[in-house]
N, C-alpha and C positions, 0 to 999 in steps of 0.2 A: 639339160642345161640350155638356156636360151641362146639365141644368136649373139645377143649383146654380151653375155658372159663369155662366150667363146672368143669373141673379138677382143675383149678386155684381156683375156689370158694371153692371146697372141701378141697383143700390143705391149704388154708388160712382162712377157716371158724373159727368161734369162738371156737367150741369144739376142732378142730385140733390145733388151736393156743394155747389154754389153756393146752392141752396135751403136746405140745412141750415146753411150758413155765415151766410146772411141771417137765419135764425131765431135763431141764436146771437147775432148782433150786436144784434138786436131785444131779446132777453132781457137782454143786458148793458146796453144803453142804458136800458132801463126800470129795472133795478136801480140804475144810477148816478143816474138822475133821482130815484128815490124816496129814495135815500140822501142826495142833495143837499137835498131838501126837509127831511129830518130835521136835517141840518147847519144849514140856515137857521133852523129853529125853535130849535135849541139856541143858536145865536148870538143870536137875538132874546131868548130868556130870559136869557142872560148879560148882554145890553145893558140889559134892564129891571132886573135885579138890581143891576148896577154903578151905573146911573143913580139908582135908588132909594136905595141905600146912601150914595152920595156926596152926593146932595141933602139927605139927612137929617143927615149928619155933617160936611159940609164948610162952611167959611166961604166967603164970596164970593171972597176973595182967593186961597184955596187951590184953589178950584174952577177957576180959570183956568190953573193950571199943569199938573201931571202928570195930574190927573183928566180935564181936558178933552181932552188928547191921547189918553188911554185910550178915552174915549167916541167921539172921532172915529175912532180905529182900529177900534172895534167897528162903527160905522156903515159904514165902508168895507169891513169884512169881510162885512157883509150884502150890500152892493152887488156885491162880487166874487163871492160865492156865487150871487147872482141872475144875474150874467153867465155864470157857469159853467153854471148850470141852463139858461140861454138857449142856450148852445153845445150842450148835450146835446139840448135840445128841437129845435133847428135840425137837428141830425144825424138825429134820429128822423124828422123831416118829410121831409128832402131826401136823406138818406144822403150828405151832403157836409159836410166840415169847413169852416166859413166862416172863412177866414184873417183877414179884417178884424175879426170879432168876437173871435177869439182874441187878436189884437194889442191891441185895445181893452181886453180883460180884463187882459192883461199890463201895459199902461200904468197901469191903475187900481191893480193890485197894487204896482207900483213906486212910484206916487204915495202909496199908503198907507204904504209903508215909509219914505218920506221924511218924511211928516207925523208919524209916531210915533217918528222917529229921535231918540235922545238924543245930541246933538252932542258932549257931553263924553266919551262912551264909545266913539266911533267914530273909527277912524283915517282919515287922509287918503286912503289907498289905497282904503278902502271907499267913501268919498265919490266918488272918481274912478270907481270901478266902477259905482256907481249912476248917475252922470252919463252914462257911456258907454252903460249899459243904456237910459236914457231917450232919449238921442239916437238910438240904433239903432232902438228901437221906434217913435219918432216918424217917422223916415225910412221905416221899413217901412210904417207906417200910411199915410203920404203916398203912397208908391209904389202900395200896394194900392188906395187910394181913387182915385188918378189913373187906374189901369188899368181901373177899373170904369166910368168915365165915357165 
């Protein structure tokens, strides 16, 4: 075999390939985590702007309606983004996707959807779908938690 052929085999051998793949995963994970930090900062700025505008212009009665729902939605968006960042960070540390954390994030996201839901604009089928999603996620979370004990 020629020197070129031997070099090609070394360069694209299993160990070298896995090393390059691990480096690629590391780069992608770091880009994702940096991007998620930017997303969290943008959501926080949006939250501060919405809160400031609504506190300055809303009456106490109006504040308890749609405005409060919007603010809760933004708060939960920050929490969801933080949980996603935690998922990415856990992956960078252990190179394993933590299923329990992913399910908890999904539960928070569905909970946020229910909190900001305008019941006058949602069909019964959508509500049933959300109920099934919550039930499925809750059972999944319970199963994962039980299996870790």
